[in-house]
N, C-alpha and C positions, 0 to 999 in steps of 0.2 A: 693526412689521416693515417697513412702507413707509418709515418715517423712517430706519431702519437701512440699508436698501438704498440710499436716496438719499445717505446719508452715505458709503457705500462708493464709490458712483459719483463723488462729489465728490473723494474721496481719490485715486482712479485718475486723474481728470482733472488734479488738481494734480501728480501724479507725472509725467504725460505732458508737461505744460507746462514743468515745471521740471527735467526729466531732465538737461538740459545745464547746469543751474546748480547745481553742487555745494553752494554755500553755503546756497542756499534749501532744497535737498534735505535738508540736515542738520536743518532745522527742522520737517520734515514730521512726525516722531515727536512732537515737542513740541506741534505743532498738534493731532495726534490726541488727546493726553492732555488738552489744554486743551478740545477739543471734548467729550470724555467728561465732564470736570468740569462744563462748562456744562449738558450734557443732564441729568446727575444732579442738579445744583442745581435746575433747573427742575422735574424730576420730583418731587423731595421737597418743593419749595416749595409746590406746589399743595395737598397734603393738610395740611401743617403750617400753611399760611396759613389754610385753612378752620378748622382746629382752634383757631387763635389767635383768630379772629373770633368763633367760637361761644362759647369760654370767656369772652371779654370781654363778650359779649352777655348771658350768664347771670350775669355778675358774680363769677366765681371769681377770687380774689385772685392766685394765682400764674401768671397768663397770661404774665407777663414771663419765665418759665422756658422757654417753648416754643422760643424761638430756640436755647437751649442744647441741647434735645433734637434740634432740627433739625440743628445742627452736628455732633452726635455721630453721628446716623444717616448724614449725608452723608459724614463721614470714614470710617466703616465701609464704606460703599458704594464709595468711591474706592479704598480699600486692598484690598478683597476682589476682587483682580484676576481670580482664577480664574473667578468667575461673572459679573463685570461686563465682562470683555473682549469687545469686539464681534466678535472672531474666532469667538466661540462660535456665532454664527449661521451659520457655514459648515457646521455639523454639526447634523443634526436632533435628536440627543440633547441637544445643548447648548440648543437652542430649548425642548425640553421641560423641562429643568432650570430654565432661566431663567423659563419660564412658571409653573412650580410655586413657585419662590422669589417671583416677583412676586405671585402669587395669595395665597400664605401671608403675605407682607408686608402686603398690603391687609387681609386678614382679621384679622391680629394688630393692625394699626393701628386698625381699626374697633372691635375688641373692647376694646383698651386704652382707647379713648375712652369706651366705655360704662361701663367700670369707674371711670374718672375721674368721669363724670357721676353714676353711682349713689353713689359714695363721697361726692361733694359733697352730694347730696340727703340722704344718711344723716347726714353731719356737720351739715348745716343743721338737720335734725330733732332730733338729739340735743342740740345746743347752743342751740336756740331758747329764749328766755325764756318765751314764751307759745305753747302749742300744745295741740291736742287729743290727749291721750295719757296716759302714766304717768310718774310720777317715783318712782324707787326700784325695787328688785328684788322683785317680788311673785310671779313665776312661774319655773318651772324645767322642764328637759326631762324627759320620761318615756317609757319604752319602749312602753307600751301606749296612753297617752292623747296622746302627742306632747308635751304640756306640761301642767303642773298647778300649782296654788298652792303656794307655799313655806310650810310650817308656821310659824306665829307671825310671819308677815311683816306689816310695816306700810309702807304706801306712800301715794301721792296720785294722784287723778284731776286732770289739769290741763286748762285750757281757754284759748282764744284771748284771752278777757277774763275778769276776775273772779277770785275766790278759788279756791284748790285745795280739793278735798274729800278728807279723810283716809279711809283704809280699812284693814281689818285682817282677817287670817285667823287662826283658832285653831290649836291644836296638831295638828289633823287636816286642816287646809287648807280649812275651811269658813268662809264669810264671817260675821263677827259684828260687832256694834256695838263701838266702842272701849271702852265701859263694860262690855260683856259681862254685862249685868244678868240675862239669862235663862239658864237651864240648857239647853244645846243638844244635846249628843250623848253621853249616857250609854248605852252598848250595852244594848239590851233595854228601854230606858225612853224612847224617842223617840216622840212623837206624830205629827209631821209631817216628811216628807222631800220636799224640792223639787228637781226635776231640770229643767235648761234651760240657756239661753245667757245672754247679757248682760241680757236682759229679766228673767229670774229672779234673776240676780245683783244687778241694780239699778244698772246703769251710770249714772254721773253723780248718783246719790243717796247720801245717808247710809244706812248699814245699817238704821237705825231707820225710814227712810222706805220701805223695800221692802215689797211685799205679803207676803213671807214673814214678816217681823217683825210687821207689822200684824195679819196673820191669827192668828199664834201668841199675840200679846199680848191680842187681843180675846177669844180662846177659852181663854186661860190654859193653853196647850199648850206643850210643848217642841218644838223644831224644828231641822232641819238645812237650811241653804241651800247646796246643792251646785251651784248654777248658776255657770258660769264663762264669761267673755267669749270669743267666737269658737267655743264648743263647738257640736257638731251632734248629730244623732240617734245616731250611732255612739258618741260619748262617753257619751251618756245611757244607752245599753244597757250599756256597760262598767261604769258607776257603779252601775246597778241590780243587776248581777250581783255587785258587790262589797259594796254598802252594805246592801241588803235583808237578806241573811243575818246581817250583823253587828249592825244596829240594830233590825231587825224593827219598823218604824214602824206605827202604826195606819192612817195615811193616806199615800198617795204622790200628790203633785201633780206631774203630768208635763206640761210645756209642749208645746203643739201649735201650731207656726207654720210657714209655708210654706218658709222658708229653712233649716229644720233638716234636712230630707231632702236638699236640694240640697247642703248642706255635706258630707253623708255620702256623696255621690257624687263627691267631689273628693278628690284626693290631698293637697291643701294647704288649710290654713285661712286666713282673711283675716289679713293682717299688713301693717304699714306699709313694711317695708324688706327682709325676708328671707323665704326659703322656710320655711313652717311645716308640716311633715308632720303628717298627722292620720290617725286610724283611719277606715276607709271600708268600704262594702259592695261586695262583688263578687258576680257571678252565675256559679256553677260548676255545670254539669249541671242547669240549671233550678232551682237552689237558692241562696238568698241566704246569704252567709257574711260574717263580720266579718274584715277585714284590718287589721293593725296598721301603725303609721307606717313609712315607707320608710327613714328615717334620723333621727338626732338633730339638731335644729335648732341654729343658732348664735344665734338671735334674742335669747336672754336672756344672752348673754355680754358685752353692751355696756351699761354703766351710764352713763346720761346725766350724772349728777353727776360721776362720775369722769372722763368725757371732757372735760367743761367745765374741770375743775381741771387735768387733765394736759396738755391741748393749747392752752388759752388762745387759742382762735380761730385756731390755726395749722393750716390745712387741709392744707398740703403735708406737714407732719410726720405728721398723721393718715393721709393717703393712703398714705404709704410704710411706716408702721409698723402700720396696722390695716386701712385700706380695701382695698388690693390683695389682701392675704392673705385677708381676710374674704370677698370676692366670688369670688376664685379657688376657694376651698373650697366656697362655696355653689353655684357653677355646676358644679363637678365632681360634687358629690353629686346635683344635679338631673339632669345628663346621665347619670350612672351609673344612676339610677333609671329614666330613659327607656329606656336600653339593656336593663335587666333586664326592663322591661315589654314591650318589643318582642320580646325573645327568649323570653318566656313564663316567665321565672324569678319574676316577680311578676304577680299577677292584675290585670287592668284593673278600674276602678270600674264598677259597674252603671250603667244609664242610666234605668231606670224608677223615678221618684220615688214614685209611688203604691204600687207593689209593695214598694219598700224601706220605706215607712212601715208598711205592713201587717205586714211581717216584724218590724220593730223594736218597734212598739207591742204586738203580740201576744206577742212574746218577753218584753217587760217585764211584761206582764200575767200571763203564766205564772209568772214568778218571784214576783211579788207574791202570786198565789194560793197558791203553795207555803208562804208565811209568814203567810197570813191578813190581808194588807194590802189595804185598799180603795183603788182607783185613782180619782183625780179628774183628768180630762183638762182642762187649762186652755187653752181656745181663745183665742188672742191673736195679733193681727197683721193679719187680714183677715177680715171677717165672712162673705164668700162662701166663701172657702177653708176656714174653720173648720167649715162644714157637712159637709165630707168626713170629719171625725173620727168622725161617727156611723156611718160605713160601715166602720170599721176592725174592729169587734168583732162576733162572732156572737151574743153573749148580752147580757143587760140588767143585768149586775153592774158596769158601768162608769158613773161619774157625770161630768157635763160642767159645768164652770164656764164660763159663756158671757160671758167678759170683753169680747169684741168687741161683743156686743149691749148690754151694760151701758154701755160707753163711747159707743156710738152713741146710746143713749137719752138719756144726759146731754147729748150734743152737740146734740140736737134742741131742748133747752130752754135752751141757752147763748146768750149775746148774740152771740158771734162766729160760731158754727156752723163754726168752722175747727179741724180736728183738731190740726194742728201748734201753733196758738196756744194751745189749751187743754191739750194733753197732752205737749208736748215742753219742753225746757229753753231758756229765753230769759233773756238778761241785758242790763241797760241799760249802754250804753257812753258815756253822757253826752248823746247826741242821740237815738239810736234803740235799740229792743230788738233784740238780735242772737240768732239761733238758734245755740246753742253745742253742742247735742247733741240727736239725734232719738230718744233712748230715752224711755220713760215717765217723767213727773215725779211728784211726790208726789201730786198730785190723781188722776192715772191709777192709781197704785199703790193708793190707797185704794179706788177703784172696783173694781179687779181683786180686791183682798182681799175685798170684800163679796161678789163672785160666788163666791169659794171658800168663804166662811163659809156661804153659803146651802146649798151642797152638803154641807158637814159637818153642818149642822143637819138636813138632809134624811136623812142616814145615821143620825144619832143618834136622830131621831124614829122612824125605821123600826124600829130595833132596840129602842127603848123599848116600842113597841107589842107586840113579840114577847116 
């Protein structure tokens, strides 16, 4: 405002000095227009200059197109006389309008920059030759689970170094070995049902290397591995409600880990680049309740292989055909859900993890009891936290596979005494061993399987005596 007032004073001074000089007076209007052009040029040069430097810094290829965007915005500003005329400041309404336009322009400018940046990171992730993630379409959206496995899907786990690991889901969306050598899920004839997250699924392992498969093979039992990456306790409860009545397994091995409850107190599940709505627990009138996902995610609409072939490293084409529309929709759905939550149309997530755990595990136990299924709680993730699982249930009909203790005992006798070195996934890159994944490796899965087998033996021996 001060700059504008100074400009008006200068114009008045020029008028006074040159009032008797008609030739110069004729050029006053031209000088005003030129002054307006200079001010607008400087005004837009600052943000676009910063954007240009930032894009160059992070290495986005089309930084050369920024001057074109700058010229377009400047042209619109100059031609849009109604709002850019400096006479507007003679009226307070005009000042308000200009302030709103200015603020809106800054917000739009910043938001557009975030879309460009997020689209670039998404494009970089999808087109990377080596990354920690997935190759192929293995999951799809779902109204109750948020997302679920694609039946009969085959895909790969990918890593920053080393070979990809193939994976497969069967016709019902359960993880199976590629050979599918064991009978897995005949309704009414399943011995073992496993519920959990990526630890149960066996992230970064072959299906044959998971504790689910090892346990079933050693005990000569049929099994279902219903573990899914990024799932939480709410997912596990939904699956228990669906799978226990259908398959009626002898044993239910249910994972107990610290992060499972935390995930079920969040509206969104972990994801690399998109919002991933998930079921969660809410607290209504002092009673825990299960809430279903807020909206359908777009996270599985982008196939990395297709993006690579279609765009051939052309980020600008990806930005304007996929990136902008993708993130505009993502942000709209996210903000819409926030508004619904603030207005009370959707319930907020509960906040007490301990009470959420008690509600979920006891609900799962009740379902299992209805079908004569024995529960084995698999303590896995943190030995001190795992002790809390023994406080969840009021009776002694629950069995506990103490995987944490078994892993700790093995570690005491190991040469390294380093949990990560012994039980995570490391690969040799020519010079050093690199940690490529922090999930349990084959050695850990074997130890975990033994802790489950001990409990199965305990149950079998107990009922043999009777």
